[in-house]
C-alpha positions as CSV (number, residue, x, y, z in Angstrom):
1,M,30.7,93.0,72.3
2,S,32.9,95.3,73.9
3,D,36.8,95.6,73.5
4,P,38.6,93.8,76.5
5,K,40.3,95.9,78.9
6,P,43.9,97.0,78.3
7,H,45.5,94.2,80.3
8,E,42.9,91.7,79.4
9,G,43.2,92.2,75.8
10,Y,46.8,90.8,76.0
11,Y,45.3,87.4,76.1
12,H,42.6,88.1,73.6
13,Q,44.4,86.3,70.7
14,N,47.3,84.9,72.6
15,D,47.8,81.4,71.1
16,A,50.7,80.7,73.3
17,Y,48.5,81.2,76.3
18,A,46.0,78.5,74.9
19,E,48.9,76.3,74.2
20,F,50.1,76.6,77.9
21,L,46.8,75.7,79.4
22,A,46.2,72.9,77.4
23,G,49.2,71.3,79.0
24,W,47.8,71.6,82.5
25,D,48.0,68.6,84.6
26,P,44.7,67.4,86.0
27,A,46.2,67.4,89.4
28,F,46.7,71.0,89.0
29,Y,42.8,72.0,88.9
30,G,41.4,69.0,90.8
31,K,40.9,70.6,94.1
32,Y,39.2,73.6,92.4
33,T,37.2,71.4,90.2
34,R,35.7,69.4,93.4
35,A,35.1,72.6,95.3
36,L,33.2,74.1,92.2
37,R,30.8,71.1,91.9
38,P,27.4,72.1,93.2
39,A,25.9,70.5,96.2
40,K,22.8,69.5,94.5
41,P,22.9,66.9,91.8
42,G,22.5,68.3,88.4
43,G,23.2,71.7,89.7
44,R,24.4,74.6,87.3
45,A,28.1,75.9,87.6
46,L,30.2,78.5,86.1
47,D,34.0,78.6,85.4
48,V,35.3,82.1,85.0
49,G,38.2,82.4,82.9
50,C,37.7,78.7,81.8
51,G,40.8,78.4,79.7
52,V,40.5,75.6,77.3
53,G,37.7,73.9,79.2
54,Q,39.2,71.2,81.3
55,V,37.3,71.9,84.5
56,V,34.1,72.5,82.4
57,E,34.7,68.9,80.8
58,A,35.4,67.3,84.1
59,L,32.2,68.8,85.7
60,T,30.0,68.0,82.8
61,R,31.2,64.2,82.7
62,E,29.9,64.3,86.4
63,N,26.4,65.4,85.0
64,V,26.8,68.9,86.3
65,E,25.3,71.7,83.9
66,A,28.6,73.2,83.6
67,Y,29.5,76.7,81.9
68,G,32.6,78.7,81.0
69,V,33.6,82.2,79.9
70,D,37.0,83.5,78.8
71,V,38.4,86.7,77.2
72,S,40.7,84.6,74.9
73,E,39.3,83.5,71.6
74,P,42.0,80.7,71.0
75,N,40.9,79.5,74.4
76,I,37.2,79.3,73.8
77,A,37.9,77.7,70.4
78,R,39.6,74.7,72.3
79,A,37.0,74.8,75.1
80,R,34.2,74.5,72.6
81,K,35.4,71.0,71.6
82,F,34.6,70.0,74.9
83,S,31.3,72.0,75.5
84,E,29.1,74.3,73.6
85,R,28.3,76.0,76.9
86,C,31.7,77.8,76.8
87,Q,31.7,81.2,75.2
88,L,33.8,84.4,75.0
89,Y,32.9,87.3,77.0
90,D,34.3,90.8,77.6
91,G,36.3,90.5,80.8
92,R,33.7,92.9,82.5
93,R,29.9,91.6,82.7
94,L,29.2,88.2,83.0
95,P,26.7,87.3,80.2
96,F,24.4,85.7,82.9
97,P,21.2,86.9,84.9
98,D,21.5,87.6,88.6
99,G,21.4,84.3,90.9
100,H,21.8,82.0,88.0
101,F,24.3,79.6,89.2
102,D,24.7,77.2,92.2
103,S,28.4,77.5,91.9
104,V,30.7,80.1,90.4
105,G,34.4,80.1,90.6
106,A,37.8,81.6,89.2
107,L,41.1,79.4,89.1
108,N,44.3,81.9,88.8
109,V,42.3,84.4,87.2
110,L,41.7,87.3,89.7
111,E,45.5,88.2,89.6
112,H,45.2,89.1,85.8
113,V,42.0,91.4,85.8
114,D,42.0,95.0,85.6
115,E,39.5,95.5,88.2
116,P,39.5,92.6,90.7
117,E,37.1,94.1,93.2
118,A,34.5,94.5,90.3
119,F,35.3,90.8,89.0
120,L,34.5,89.3,92.4
121,K,31.4,91.4,92.5
122,E,30.3,89.9,89.1
123,L,31.0,86.2,90.8
124,A,28.6,87.1,93.7
125,R,26.0,88.6,91.3
126,V,25.5,85.5,89.3
127,T,25.6,83.2,92.4
128,A,22.3,82.0,93.7
129,I,21.6,82.6,97.5
130,G,23.2,79.7,99.2
131,G,25.4,79.0,96.4
132,R,29.2,78.7,96.5
133,I,32.0,81.1,95.3
134,V,35.4,79.7,94.7
135,V,38.5,81.8,94.1
136,S,41.9,80.3,93.7
137,S,45.0,82.4,93.1
138,P,48.7,82.7,94.0
139,N,49.4,84.5,97.3
140,F,51.7,87.1,96.0
141,R,51.8,88.4,99.8
142,R,53.2,85.1,101.3
143,A,55.8,85.7,103.8
144,I,56.7,81.9,104.5
145,G,57.4,79.5,101.6
146,F,60.1,78.5,99.2
147,R,60.3,77.9,95.4
148,D,59.1,81.4,94.8
149,Y,58.3,81.8,91.3
150,H,57.6,85.6,91.3
151,P,60.0,88.6,92.1
152,R,57.2,89.8,94.8
153,M,57.7,86.4,96.7
154,R,61.4,86.0,96.9
155,G,64.0,87.1,99.3
156,L,63.9,88.0,103.1
157,R,63.3,91.6,102.1
158,N,60.1,91.0,100.1
159,K,58.8,88.6,102.8
160,W,59.1,91.0,105.3
161,E,57.4,93.6,103.2
162,N,54.5,91.0,102.5
163,W,54.0,90.5,106.3
164,R,54.0,94.1,107.0
165,R,51.7,94.8,104.1
166,I,49.2,92.4,105.2
167,R,49.3,93.7,108.7
168,E,48.6,97.0,107.2
169,K,45.6,95.8,105.2
170,R,44.2,94.2,108.3
171,R,44.1,97.5,110.0
172,Q,42.8,99.3,107.0
173,M,39.7,96.8,106.9
174,A,39.1,97.3,110.7
175,E,39.2,101.2,110.4
176,D,38.4,102.0,106.9
177,P,36.8,99.2,105.0
178,G,35.5,101.2,102.0
179,A,39.1,102.3,101.1
180,V,40.3,98.6,100.9
181,R,41.8,97.9,97.3
182,F,44.0,95.2,95.8
183,D,47.5,96.3,95.4
184,R,49.0,96.3,91.8
185,T,52.1,95.5,90.3
186,P,53.6,96.0,86.5
187,P,53.4,92.8,84.5
188,I,56.3,91.0,83.6
189,V,56.0,89.9,79.8
190,K,58.7,87.7,78.5
191,E,59.2,85.0,76.2
192,P,58.4,82.2,76.4
193,F,55.1,83.0,77.9
194,E,54.6,82.5,81.6
195,P,51.2,83.7,82.9
196,D,52.1,83.9,86.3
197,D,54.8,86.5,85.4
198,D,52.5,89.0,84.0
199,A,49.9,89.0,87.0
200,I,48.9,92.7,87.6
201,I,47.0,92.3,90.8
202,L,49.0,91.2,94.1
203,T,46.4,88.6,95.3
204,N,46.2,87.1,98.6
205,A,43.8,85.4,100.8
206,V,43.3,88.1,103.5
207,E,42.0,90.4,100.7
208,I,39.7,87.8,98.9
209,E,38.1,86.7,102.1
210,F,37.4,90.4,102.8
211,F,35.7,91.3,99.7
212,L,33.8,88.1,99.4
213,R,32.3,88.8,103.1
214,S,31.5,92.2,102.0
215,L,29.6,90.8,99.1
216,G,27.2,88.8,101.6
217,C,29.4,85.6,101.6
218,E,29.9,83.3,104.8
219,I,33.5,81.8,104.2
220,Q,33.5,78.1,104.6
221,A,37.5,77.5,103.7
222,V,40.5,79.6,103.5
223,H,43.6,77.3,102.3
224,C,47.0,77.8,101.3
225,T,47.0,74.7,99.3
226,D,45.5,74.8,95.8
227,R,45.7,71.2,95.2
228,V,45.0,67.9,96.4
229,V,47.7,66.8,99.0
230,P,47.6,64.1,101.8
231,A,45.1,64.9,104.7
232,F,47.3,65.4,107.3
233,I,49.7,67.5,105.5
234,D,46.7,69.6,104.3
235,W,45.5,69.8,108.1
236,C,48.9,70.9,109.2
237,L,49.4,73.7,106.4
238,N,45.9,75.2,107.2
239,A,45.2,74.8,110.9
240,T,46.5,78.2,111.8
241,P,46.5,81.6,110.7
242,L,49.8,81.2,109.1
243,R,47.9,80.1,106.2
244,Y,47.2,83.4,105.3
245,Y,50.8,84.0,104.6
246,M,52.0,80.7,102.7
247,F,51.8,79.4,99.3
248,S,48.4,80.0,97.6
249,A,45.1,81.8,98.2
250,F,42.2,79.3,98.1
251,V,38.8,80.8,99.4
252,V,35.5,79.4,99.4
253,G,32.5,81.3,100.4
254,R,28.7,80.6,100.4
255,K,26.5,83.5,99.4
256,A,24.1,84.2,102.3
257,R,22.3,87.5,101.0
């Protein structure tokens, strides 16, 4: 197996990361788990960056043939207590054939990978035609919000810069789509371990949607809510294009070609 890429290698033997993920409240990944559930009974699903295996375990209990991969050895050691279908991978090529899964997803992974565009391409590659792709990440380009936990989100100056940058990205998508790339940011690594601070990709729903479309996906949902919230509140938050500028980036696509 190839060595993980430079930043992804940070997680390879990170026990603190595994400990952090083991403490996740099920409410945190409940919406993602529901979206990742294949449409057909007994379908096959893949959780990329599966952590310690909670989503794989939840789907397996629902009679889904669920698989997980992760670059972290401590994560996989814990995940395999739930399922033998969880395995270590190199962070680059998923160890599955083309079109192998009815649904594929990544929860809070895209912001940590060295080549996010190639990562999304791999998700699409292993998804069957008609299958679902679910990508959930923080919205580092948020221009509206509160409780901003990352420096790139805080303050009026950053919010204005984020608003402006998304407008620039939209123009680039229209005029020069082949040049579109996610913006990067230096990781903030500190003790105690806080995964969101060490993100290196400024993920946002505008670009996630753009790349999934370019990979042959029809977009089924774009939400700024990555957790289950009351239906009326969820509708209010996601009813307008302002959802691209708030909170999180939760995008669901269907592979059409």
